[in-house]
Structure formats: C-alpha cells, structure tokens
C-alpha positions, 0 to 999 in steps of 0.5 A: 675754562683754564683754572678748572684744568689746573685743578684737574691735574692736581686732584685725581677724579673720584670714582662713581660709588653707585655700584657700592651702594646698590650691591651692599643695599646701603640705600634700602630703608627696609629694617634689618631682618629681626634675628633677636628671637633666633639669637635668644634661642641660640643663647638658651641652647648654649647656656643650658646644653653646652656650657655646663659640660664646657665648665665641668671639663674645663674646656677653655683651658684646652682650647682657651675658648669660651664663648661669651654672650657678646660673641653669640650676638656679635655681627659678622666680622671681616678681617683684613690681613696682608703685608704692610702698605698694600692698601688695607686701610685705604680699602676700608676707607673706600668701602665706607666712603671715609676719605677726606672725612674726620673718620678716615684711617691713616694710610701711607707708604710706610707701615702706618697701622701698628694697631689692630683697629676694629671699625664698628657701628655707633651713633656718632664718631668715637674712638675707644681704647682697647682697655675699655673694649676688653673690659666691656663684656657686652662686646665680643672682645673681652677675651682679648684681655688674656694677651696682656696690657701691651697688646691692649695698648695696640687695640683700638676701636672706632665707632662710625655711624655708617649703614654698612657697619650696622650689619658688619664689623671690619678689623684692620691689622698691622701689616706683616713686616717680613724682617721683623721678629715677633718679640719686637712687637711686644705681644704675641702677634701670631696668637692675636691674629689667630684669635681674630682668624678663628672668629672672622666670617670673611678674611681678605688677604691683600697683596700689592703687585709690587711686593709679592715676597712671601717671607716667614711671617706671611708663611706663618700666617697662612699656616694659621689660616689652615681649615679656614680656606672657605673664608679666605679671599685673596685681593690683588690690589692696586691692579690699575698701576700695572700694564695688562701684560705685567698684571698677568705675570704678577697674577701668575707669580702670586699663585706660584708663591701661594700654592705651597701655602694653601694646599686645598683642592680648590684654589682660593678666589682671587679678586684683581682690582684697585680698591680706593676712591680714585678713578681707574688709571686710563688705558687699563681694564676698567670693566674687568676691575669694576666687575671684580669689585662688584663680585667682591661686594656680592661676596661680602653681602652674602656673608652678611645675609648668612650671618645667622646660619654661620653663627648657629653652625659655629656654635654647633661646631663648638659643641661638637668639640666640647663633647669630644673633649668631655668624652676624652676626659671621661675615658682618661678618668675611667682608665685611671680608675680601672688601673688603680688598686689599693697599693698603686701610686696614683700619680705614677699610674696616671703618668703612664696613661698620659704618656701613652694614651694609645696603649690604653686605646683612649683615642681609639675608643672615642672614635668607636663612638657614634658621630666622632670624626678623627679630624675633630680629635684634639692633639694628644700632646695637648692633654699632657699640658691639660692634665698638668694643670688639672689633676685627673682626680678633680673630674667626675665621670660623665655617668655621674653628671646627671640630675633628676631635674636637669637630666644628663650633661652628655645627653643634653649636648648630644640633643643640642648637636643633633636636634636643637641647633639643626632645628633652629637652622631649619627655622631661619631657612624657611623665610629665605630662598635656599642658599647654596653658600650657607651649608657648603661653607659651614658644613652643617649638613642638610637642613633638617625638615621639621616633620611636625610643622603644618605645611 
C-alpha cells in the first residue's frame, strides 16, 4: 500500500541482528564460568608476594601504577579511539542495540563526545559522575583521581542492563581533533589516554574513509600505542558509503598513512565494514562487510573468553617490572654504600652515581642476573627523577628485607613469577581447549605442566 512506501523512504531499513547475538552468545543462558576462585588466588599472590616489594621500593612513584583490587577483578575493557565523528559512539550503540532507546550515546556530525564515557553493566540504567566513580575503590577507576578535578568532570559512567556488559566494559573517548592543542582540553589528554591504553584488552582505532588526515594528535596517539600492537584493531568504518573502487583506494591510503606509525613486522588487522544499525547501502559488498563484522565480533568474543589468562599474564608482567625496579634500587644503594667513606659527602657521592650509572655498571649488572631482559629495563633518566623525590638513604638493601616468618621479599616475588602465576595459568587452561591466542598475545611462555597432578 502507498503509505508504507512513504514510511520506507524516510526510515532506512534496519539490519538483522541475529549474527551479533549468535557470535557474542547473547542468548545463551549458561552461567558465566565461575572465575571467583582463580581471582581470589590471584589477589592473594599479588598481596603477599608482589605488593610488599612494590611498597618497599615505591614502585608506583616510578611508573605511577599501583594495581588496585578493583583492577584485579575488573572485566575486560574495550577502548574506542580515533578522530572525531568517525562513528565510535554509533558503533557502541549498534553493538549493544541501544539505538532509539533512552540509553543511546549521542552521535552526530560535529564532535559530540567530549567525555571519556565508560559503559558498564548495572541492574538498571543509571549515569554515574566521574567524581563518584573515582571515589569508589571497588571499581577499577579510582587511580584516575590523579588527573585532577578538571578531568573527573569529563569522565562519565553509564550503567546499562545488557548481557554483553556482564562480560566486558566499553570506553568511548573524545575524538581526536587535529588542530586542537592539548592545553585547550584543560586536562592531560594524552596521559589519560595512556592510562586507558595500558589497561585495555582490545583497542579499536576507528577511521572514516572521508577523514584520513593523520595529524599530530593522532601521531602522538600511535606513539602511545607502542608495545600494545597485538591489542590494536583498525576499523575502516562507514565502508558502504563508498563505491568499491574508491574503497580500495581509501584502504590503500589508510595503510600508507599508518605505516610509518606502526612499525611491526605484522600489519595490524583492519576491519572494513559499517558498524551501525541501518542496512548496508545497496550495490555495495554486503557479504564482505557482514563477514568482516562477524570476524570483529569473534575477536571481541575471544578477548572475553581469555580474560583470566590475560589478567594473570598482566599481573605477572607487572611483577617482573617490580622485581627489576627492586634489583636496580638495591644496586644503586649497594654502589652508594661501597663508595661512601667516613669523610665523603653523601649527596655528592650519590649525585655522581645517578648522573652516570653506566660508570658503575648498575644496569649492566642487573642484566647479568638471570631472566632479566634488556627490553624490560626502565629508562635511566626515570631514576634521576625517582631519586630526586626519594633519597637513597630511605631504602633498605634487598638482603635486609627478610623475616623469619615471612621469608625474603625477593624470593617471594621470584617464586610468584616463575611458579605460582604460571601454575595458576595452567590450572585454568585445564578445562578449556588449548587456545592459540592467549599466550601468543600475552607472552606468558608455555603453560607449565603440573607434574604433581594425578592424570
């Protein structure tokens, strides 16, 4: 009948969502696998074997990163980055089916998202102010307080009762505006981005085929993504707005402009599709776009399924850094004690060591120890700042950090790195099919076999 045709013209047809529900297993009623036992053990290892050394050598002042309980128990986090108005918020609305509901994120042609928006699970729809999120230590966002009140006003949490959010948290970020100076944002935008990048399990960098200019803020962002290449997925969104030939050119141009920014042997995975609820534009490669979308959803599902492996590997990586930091401070202190005589001026002696640690083989002697990689060594400059705030005399040698009941700090952290955390990883690997992704991505080496477990 004619009236329907009129309606059709104004309202674009919606896409079928069944592939979303199937790939992300949203309709399955099975209870989420119980990981609380593993989390308890992980917390225990962290508190008893890693944290004492972290505190004793004030590691958080070097890296500004102390792991909170909220972080140990938090869900995997998916971070959306990219220039403004490329469809980041629309993509989140689409994945969660929020369009035309009171929950939807604002979208539009002009820069709409000026906040960092955290979309998480909750029993009913509710918005949480950033100040409240940072004050709640049970959440994993309390460390964000250090970026100041201006930033907390730009942080917002939205709780949505959605099946997918029971297993993952999304973070939408303000679009990158190329001609904007960081100062104009009123808070350290790059530092905040870095905080989220360091904790994200998956990072979607979204592009629009009509806006491929790579400017300073985007270059800066890719510099911050160094070392996180395995988590990055590049999305060429709104792909059905171009003719095939043009799309191929844009795809090439995107790689061309990103190549100097991502120097890894393997190029990052690029997904080409249109992530929003409307049907694909006629006469475009719908089959290709749908396949690409399903691959992206499988990727997301993989991260959710591997969340415990990734978490254990993350804590282990943290423990390795804490151990190296402790060995270095111990070495600085030992060198200082060796150089001091009755007549020396302590401050001058120590300044000499901090200015040129190589003269005293400080970093070399750490590398000579077992299982320390030169790629994990912190920057020498960082220690100038570190000792500027923390006088060397306020630390104890590692050999003095032992107690009759508690054992030695260094031995405990080494046991956690070499035995306890790998064993924990092995214990969760038992119930699952062997997974290619988990250790390739997290670099946890081979899952150790437990020789004492009865077959």
